[in-house]
C-alpha positions in Angstrom: -22.1 5.0 -20.4 -20.9 7.6 -22.9 -19.0 6.9 -26.1 -15.8 8.2 -24.4 -15.3 4.9 -22.6 -17.1 1.9 -24.0 -18.4 -0.7 -21.6 -15.3 -2.4 -20.0 -15.6 -6.1 -21.0 -13.0 -8.7 -21.2 -13.8 -9.3 -24.9 -14.1 -5.6 -25.8 -10.8 -3.7 -25.6 -11.1 -0.1 -24.5 -9.3 3.0 -25.7 -8.8 5.5 -22.8 -8.3 9.1 -23.5 -7.2 12.0 -21.2 -9.9 13.9 -19.4 -9.2 17.6 -19.7 -11.5 20.6 -19.1 -14.5 18.4 -18.9 -13.8 16.6 -22.2 -12.1 13.3 -23.3 -9.2 14.2 -25.6 -6.4 12.6 -27.5 -3.2 14.6 -28.0 -0.1 13.3 -29.7 -1.0 9.9 -31.0 1.2 8.1 -28.5 -0.4 5.2 -26.6 0.4 2.1 -24.5 -1.3 -1.2 -23.8 -3.4 -1.9 -20.7 -3.2 -5.6 -19.7 -5.3 -7.7 -17.4 -2.9 -9.1 -14.8 -5.1 -12.1 -14.2 -4.6 -13.4 -17.8 -1.9 -11.2 -19.4 -4.3 -10.3 -22.2 -4.5 -6.8 -23.6 -7.8 -5.2 -22.5 -7.2 -1.8 -24.1 -4.9 1.0 -25.1 -4.3 4.2 -23.2 -3.2 7.6 -24.6 0.2 8.8 -23.2 0.5 12.4 -22.3 3.4 14.6 -23.5 4.4 17.9 -21.8 1.9 19.9 -23.9 -1.0 17.6 -22.8 -0.1 18.0 -19.2 0.2 21.7 -19.6 -3.3 21.8 -21.1 -4.6 20.0 -18.1 -2.9 22.3 -15.6 -4.0 25.4 -17.5 -7.6 24.1 -17.5 -7.4 23.6 -13.7 -6.0 27.1 -13.2 -8.8 28.6 -15.3 -11.3 26.7 -13.2 -9.9 28.2 -10.0 -10.5 31.6 -11.4 -14.0 30.8 -12.6 -17.2 29.9 -10.8 -15.6 27.0 -8.9 -13.3 29.5 -7.2 -16.4 31.2 -5.7 -18.3 28.2 -4.5 -19.2 27.9 -0.8 -18.4 24.9 1.4 -22.1 24.0 1.3 -22.2 24.1 -2.5 -19.0 21.9 -2.8 -20.3 19.4 -0.3 -23.6 19.1 -2.3 -21.6 18.4 -5.5 -19.4 15.8 -3.7 -22.4 13.9 -2.5 -23.6 13.8 -6.1 -20.3 12.4 -7.2 -20.6 9.7 -4.5 -24.1 8.9 -5.7 -22.9 8.7 -9.3 -20.2 6.2 -8.4 -22.8 4.0 -6.6 -25.3 4.2 -9.5 -22.6 2.9 -11.8 -21.2 0.5 -9.2 -21.0 -2.4 -11.7 -19.1 -0.3 -14.3 -16.5 0.7 -11.7 -16.3 -2.8 -10.3 -15.7 -4.4 -13.7 -13.1 -1.8 -14.6 -11.3 -2.2 -11.3 -11.2 -5.9 -11.4 -10.0 -6.0 -15.0 -7.3 -3.5 -14.3 -6.0 -5.0 -11.0 -7.0 -8.7 -11.3 -8.1 -8.6 -7.7 -11.0 -10.9 -6.6 -14.4 -9.4 -7.2 -15.3 -10.2 -3.6 -12.6 -7.8 -2.4 -13.2 -5.0 -4.9 -16.9 -5.0 -4.3 -16.6 -4.7 -0.6 -13.6 -2.4 -0.3 -12.5 -0.5 -3.4 -15.8 0.8 -4.9 -17.8 1.5 -1.7 -14.8 3.2 -0.1 -14.1 5.1 -3.3 -17.6 6.6 -3.2 -17.6 7.0 0.6 -14.6 9.2 0.5 -16.7 11.9 -1.2 -19.3 11.8 1.5 -16.8 11.7 4.3 -15.1 14.9 3.1 -18.4 16.6 2.3 -19.2 16.2 6.0 -15.7 17.3 7.0 -15.6 20.5 5.1 -18.8 21.6 6.7 -17.4 21.2 10.2 -14.0 22.6 9.6 -13.1 25.4 12.1 -10.2 27.9 12.5 -8.9 29.9 15.4 -10.0 33.3 16.7 -8.2 35.4 19.3 -8.9 38.7 20.9 -5.8 40.8 21.8 -5.2 44.0 23.7 -4.1 47.2 22.0 -2.6 50.4 23.5 -5.7 52.4 22.9 -7.8 49.9 24.9 -10.2 49.1 22.0 -8.5 45.8 21.1 -8.2 43.8 18.0 -9.6 40.6 16.7 -7.4 38.0 15.0 -8.9 35.1 13.1 -7.8 32.6 10.5 -9.5 31.7 7.2 -8.8 28.7 5.0 -8.3 29.3 1.3 -7.7 26.6 -1.4 -4.1 25.8 -2.1 -4.7 25.9 -5.9 -4.0 23.2 -8.4 -3.1 19.9 -6.9 -1.1 17.2 -8.7 -2.5 13.8 -7.6 -0.1 10.9 -8.5 -1.8 7.6 -7.7 -0.8 4.0 -7.0 -2.0 0.8 -8.7 -2.9 -1.3 -5.7 -6.1 0.4 -4.7 -6.7 2.7 -7.7 -10.1 4.2 -7.1 -10.0 4.2 -3.3 -6.6 5.9 -2.9 -7.3 8.3 -5.8 -10.6 9.5 -4.3 -8.9 9.6 -0.8 -7.0 12.6 -2.2 -9.3 14.0 -4.8 -12.3 14.3 -2.4 -10.7 16.5 0.2 -8.9 18.5 -2.5 -12.2 19.4 -4.1 -14.0 19.8 -0.8 -11.5 22.5 0.0 -12.0 24.3 -3.3 -9.0 23.2 -5.2 -8.8 21.8 -8.8 -6.9 18.6 -9.5 -4.8 17.0 -12.2 -4.8 13.2 -11.6 -2.1 11.0 -13.0 -3.3 7.4 -12.4 -0.8 4.5 -12.5 -0.2 3.3 -16.0 -1.1 -0.2 -14.7 -4.6 0.9 -13.6 -5.9 3.8 -15.7 -9.6 3.0 -16.1 -11.5 4.1 -13.0 -9.9 7.5 -12.8 -10.9 8.1 -16.4 -14.4 6.7 -15.8 -14.8 9.1 -12.9 -14.6 12.0 -15.4 -18.0 11.0 -16.7 -19.4 11.0 -13.1 -17.9 14.4 -12.5 -19.7 15.9 -15.5 -22.9 14.2 -14.5 -22.6 15.6 -10.9 -22.1 19.2 -12.2 -18.4 19.6 -11.4 -17.3 22.5 -13.6 -14.9 21.8 -16.5 -11.2 21.9 -15.4 -11.8 21.1 -11.8 -11.1 17.4 -12.3 -8.6 16.4 -15.0 -6.8 13.1 -15.8 -3.6 12.6 -17.8 -2.2 9.2 -18.5 1.4 8.0 -18.8 4.4 6.9 -17.0 6.8 8.5 -14.5 10.2 9.7 -15.9 10.0 11.7 -19.2 6.3 11.2 -19.2 3.1 12.4 -17.5 4.3 11.9 -14.0 7.5 14.0 -14.4 5.7 16.6 -16.5 3.0 17.1 -13.9 5.3 17.2 -10.8 7.7 19.6 -12.4 5.0 21.9 -13.8 5.3 25.4 -12.2 1.5 25.8 -12.3 1.0 23.0 -9.8 0.7 24.3 -6.3 1.0 21.1 -4.3 1.6 17.4 -5.0 0.2 14.4 -3.2 1.5 10.9 -3.9 1.1 7.3 -2.7 3.6 4.8 -3.8 7.2 3.6 -3.3 9.8 5.6 -1.5 12.2 5.9 -4.4 9.5 7.6 -6.5 8.6 9.8 -3.6 12.2 11.0 -3.5 12.1 11.9 -7.2 8.8 13.8 -6.8 10.2 15.7 -3.7 13.2 16.8 -5.8 10.8 18.1 -8.5 8.6 19.8 -5.9 11.6 21.7 -4.5 11.5 23.8 -7.7 9.1 26.5 -6.7 9.0 25.3 -3.1 5.8 23.3 -3.5 4.4 21.4 -0.6 4.1 17.6 -0.8 2.0 14.9 1.0 3.4 11.4 0.7 2.4 7.9 1.9 5.3 5.7 0.9 6.7 2.3 1.3 6.8 0.0 4.4 8.2 -3.2 5.8 5.4 -3.6 8.4 5.7 -5.9 11.4 3.2 -7.7 13.5 4.0 -8.7 17.1 2.1 -11.7 18.5 2.3 -12.3 22.2 1.6 -15.7 23.8 -1.4 -14.4 25.7 -3.2 -13.3 22.5 -6.5 -14.7 21.2 -4.7 -17.0 18.7 -7.8 -17.5 16.5 -8.1 -13.7 16.1 -4.4 -13.3 15.5 -4.4 -15.9 12.8 -7.4 -14.4 11.1 -6.1 -10.9 11.2 -2.6 -11.8 10.1 -3.9 -13.9 7.2 -5.6 -10.7 5.9 -2.7 -8.4 6.6 -0.2 -10.7 4.8 -2.3 -12.0 1.9 -5.1 -9.5 1.2 -4.8 -8.1 -2.4 -2.0 -10.6 -3.0 0.1 -8.8 -0.4 -0.1 -5.6 -2.4 -1.3 -3.4 0.4 0.9 -0.6 1.8 -0.2 -1.5 5.3 0.3 -5.2 4.8 2.5 -7.3 7.1 5.7 -8.8 5.8 7.5 -9.3 9.2 5.9 -11.3 12.0 7.4 -11.7 15.5 5.8 -14.4 17.6 6.5 -15.0 21.3 8.2 -18.4 21.6 5.6 -20.4 23.6 3.1 -20.0 20.7 5.6 -19.8 17.8 5.2 -23.4 16.5 1.4 -23.3 16.8 1.2 -19.9 15.0 3.4 -21.0 12.1 1.5 -24.2 11.7 -1.9 -22.6 11.7 -0.9 -19.7 9.4 0.5 -22.3 7.0 -2.7 -24.2 7.0 -4.8 -21.1 6.4 -2.5 -19.9 3.6 -2.8 -23.2 1.8 -6.6 -22.8 1.7 -6.4 -19.6 -0.4 -8.2 -20.1 -3.7 -7.0 -18.7 -7.1 -10.0 -18.4 -9.4 -11.2 -16.2 -12.2 -11.3 -12.7 -10.6 -15.0 -12.5 -11.2 -15.6 -15.8 -9.4 -16.8 -14.9 -5.9 -15.2 -18.0 -4.5 -11.7 -16.7 -5.3 -9.6 -15.4 -2.4 -6.2 -14.7 -4.0 -5.6 -12.7 -7.2 -2.5 -12.0 -9.3 0.3 -9.5 -8.8 -0.2 -6.3 -10.8 2.1 -7.2 -13.7 4.7 -9.6 -15.0 7.4 -7.1 -14.1 6.3 -7.0 -10.5 6.1 -10.8 -10.5 9.7 -10.9 -11.5 10.6 -8.7 -8.6 8.7 -10.7 -6.1 10.1 -14.0 -7.4 13.6 -12.6 -7.1 13.0 -12.3 -3.4 11.6 -15.9 -3.3 14.9 -17.0 -4.9 17.0 -14.9 -2.6 15.2 -16.5 0.4 16.2 -19.9 -0.8 19.8 -18.8 -1.4 20.0 -17.4 2.1 18.8 -20.7 3.6 15.3 -19.8 4.6 13.0 -22.6 5.8 10.1 -22.4 3.2 7.1 -23.2 5.3 4.8 -23.0 2.3 4.8 -21.7 -1.3 7.9 -20.2 -2.7 7.1 -20.5 -6.4 4.5 -20.1 -9.2 1.2 -22.0 -9.1 0.2 -24.4 -11.9 -3.0 -22.8 -13.4 -5.1 -23.6 -16.4 -5.6 -21.1 -19.3 -6.3 -18.3 -19.4 -5.0 -17.8 -15.8 -1.8 -19.5 -16.8 -0.9 -16.2 -18.5 -1.5 -14.2 -15.4 1.1 -12.7 -12.9 0.4 -15.2 -10.1 2.8 -16.4 -7.4 2.2 -18.8 -4.5 1.4 -17.4 -1.1 4.7 -17.9 0.8 5.8 -18.1 4.4 9.5 -18.3 5.6 11.3 -18.8 8.8 14.9 -19.0 9.8 16.4 -15.8 8.2 18.5 -13.3 10.1 17.3 -9.8 10.7 19.9 -8.4 8.2 18.5 -10.5 5.3 17.2 -8.4 2.4 14.0 -10.6 2.5 13.4 -9.3 6.1 14.5 -5.7 5.6 13.3 -4.7 2.1 9.7 -4.2 0.9 8.6 -7.0 -1.3 4.9 -6.2 -1.8 3.8 -9.7 -2.5 1.8 -12.4 -0.7 4.7 -13.4 1.6 6.0 -13.0 5.2 8.9 -14.1 7.4 8.1 -15.3 10.9 10.6 -15.2 13.7 10.4 -16.0 17.5 11.1 -13.6 20.3 11.4 -13.9 24.1 11.6 -10.3 25.4 9.2 -7.3 25.0 11.9 -4.6 24.8 14.0 -6.7 22.4 11.1 -7.2 20.0 10.3 -3.5 20.0 13.9 -2.8 19.1 13.7 -5.4 16.2 10.5 -3.9 14.9 12.0 -0.4 15.0 15.2 -1.5 13.3 13.9 -0.5 9.8 14.2 2.6 7.6 10.4 2.4 7.3 7.7 3.3 9.8 4.2 2.9 8.3 2.1 0.4 10.3 2.2 -2.4 12.8 -0.2 -4.8 14.5 0.0 -6.0 18.1 -1.8 -9.1 19.3 -2.2 -9.4 23.1 -4.9 -9.4 25.8 -2.7 -7.6 28.3 -4.0 -4.0 28.2 -1.0 -2.4 29.8 1.4 -4.2 27.4 -0.7 -3.1 24.4 -0.5 0.6 25.3 3.2 0.2 26.2 4.3 -1.5 23.0 2.1 0.7 20.8 3.7 3.8 22.2 7.2 2.3 21.7 6.9 1.4 18.0 7.9 4.0 15.4 5.0 3.9 13.0 2.2 6.1 11.7 -0.5 3.7 12.7 -0.6 0.8 15.2 -3.4 -1.7 15.5 -4.1 -3.7 18.6 -6.0 -6.9 18.1 -7.1 -5.8 14.6 -5.8 -4.9 11.2 -7.1 -2.4 8.6 -9.7 -1.0 11.0 -9.9 2.7 10.1 -11.8 5.7 11.4 -11.3 8.0 8.5 -11.3 11.1 10.7 -8.0 10.1 12.3 -4.5 10.9 11.0 -3.0 8.5 8.6 0.5 8.5 7.3 4.0 7.1 7.8 7.2 7.8 9.8 10.8 7.8 8.6 10.9 6.8 5.0 7.3 5.8 4.9 6.0 9.3 4.3 5.5 13.0 5.0 2.3 14.5 6.3 -1.0 13.0 7.4 -4.3 12.3 5.6 -7.7 11.8 7.1 -10.3 14.2 8.6 -9.0 17.6 9.4 -5.5 16.4 8.7 -6.2 16.2 5.0 -7.7 19.7 5.0 -4.4 21.0 6.5 -2.6 20.0 3.3 -5.3 21.1 0.8 -5.7 24.6 2.3 -3.6 27.5 3.3 -4.3 29.5 6.4 -4.7 33.3 6.1 -4.5 35.4 9.2 -6.9 38.4 9.4 -6.3 41.1 12.0 -9.1 43.6 12.6 -8.6 46.6 14.7 -11.7 47.3 16.7 
């Protein structure tokens, strides 16, 4: 590993710089702390970008678009993307350690999901760009000779990539890989909570032969910091963002200046519907993952569960027993199954909903507080996995996104009524349906207003298919050709024959 980022170890704090025009740079002397959420300990410092730093990154990206990168073929870009994927896997341990320290998530999760998928995204879109097609039409002309109309795809330009903290490498590369495959240059603003893997990727980009300025990273916060400076910059041609809806609204307002397109995957209050005829073992296993994976910090996670009354008591009892078996360990202990929340600030938010549930008279099936842990985990942002019943549908706990390891379970008796309850939400990201009745599965899936619906599974993804949210859960779709639609513009060519 180069001297730009020293090996990321718990006992060796790291200083992270911006990555601009192929180099690691510091700008204005401003920095902020990076803390390990599993212990609360400072693991490094991070440079904070000002407007001039962001402008330097955007200008580097614009120069790259006018240089050799702007003349690359799809085949050349695909070859480079494969080298990036190989570079991530060669340095798997570096990326894994950085991701676990930044997020606190169990190493068992990050090693099987975050890092492999982060690398795979580059291979997936390398394949996709080589099979991307456009339309061609022949048309009649008055002289009888005809004309040929066809479309070509051209890069959109400089893409601002604003990333979340829950799956930092995976969701960043999910955007960067198709953007680069289509010939764009990017300026990445990782979350201030999880800055390391995006920075480390700069080294891999250089090793893979990505030209300077094609991939840039600026660190900082949102308002009056790197996020706002990037999304308001007139040299940015498009903005993609994954995160909470309120931030998406602010970015959309900024993007309106200059009429820049946006692609958003935003918040959710996802539901699961469990019918009495389901495979109850599968429903418990799948719901355990959808509620508690990554400490509930998954945009597709389940926070509302509706269970048909004949199996309601059994479902609640079995989910309670499974939740109480979750193990909080050192994140690098492979036996650990539950990590911390991302920060003390986020823990305060989640605990405010735990308190509100008590005030509103919820039945606390399990959890509802803070676990008693030994040092150094006692300094971490941990909460207990929590299950409630008994709250009304208009409760804030049932309606608002909490983003923690918690869920509310309610009984239902009627299929149409439960569909109405699921849809009674400003969000529409994901749902899971558990039933062995094939006709019902198709019927209910078609009736729920979400971007993705799983039947008898959760988090099973074919990355060629469209992914995104409805209502306040997002704008646009990512995945396969649908990502390419955002990262390219279509140009119509009409040739008189």
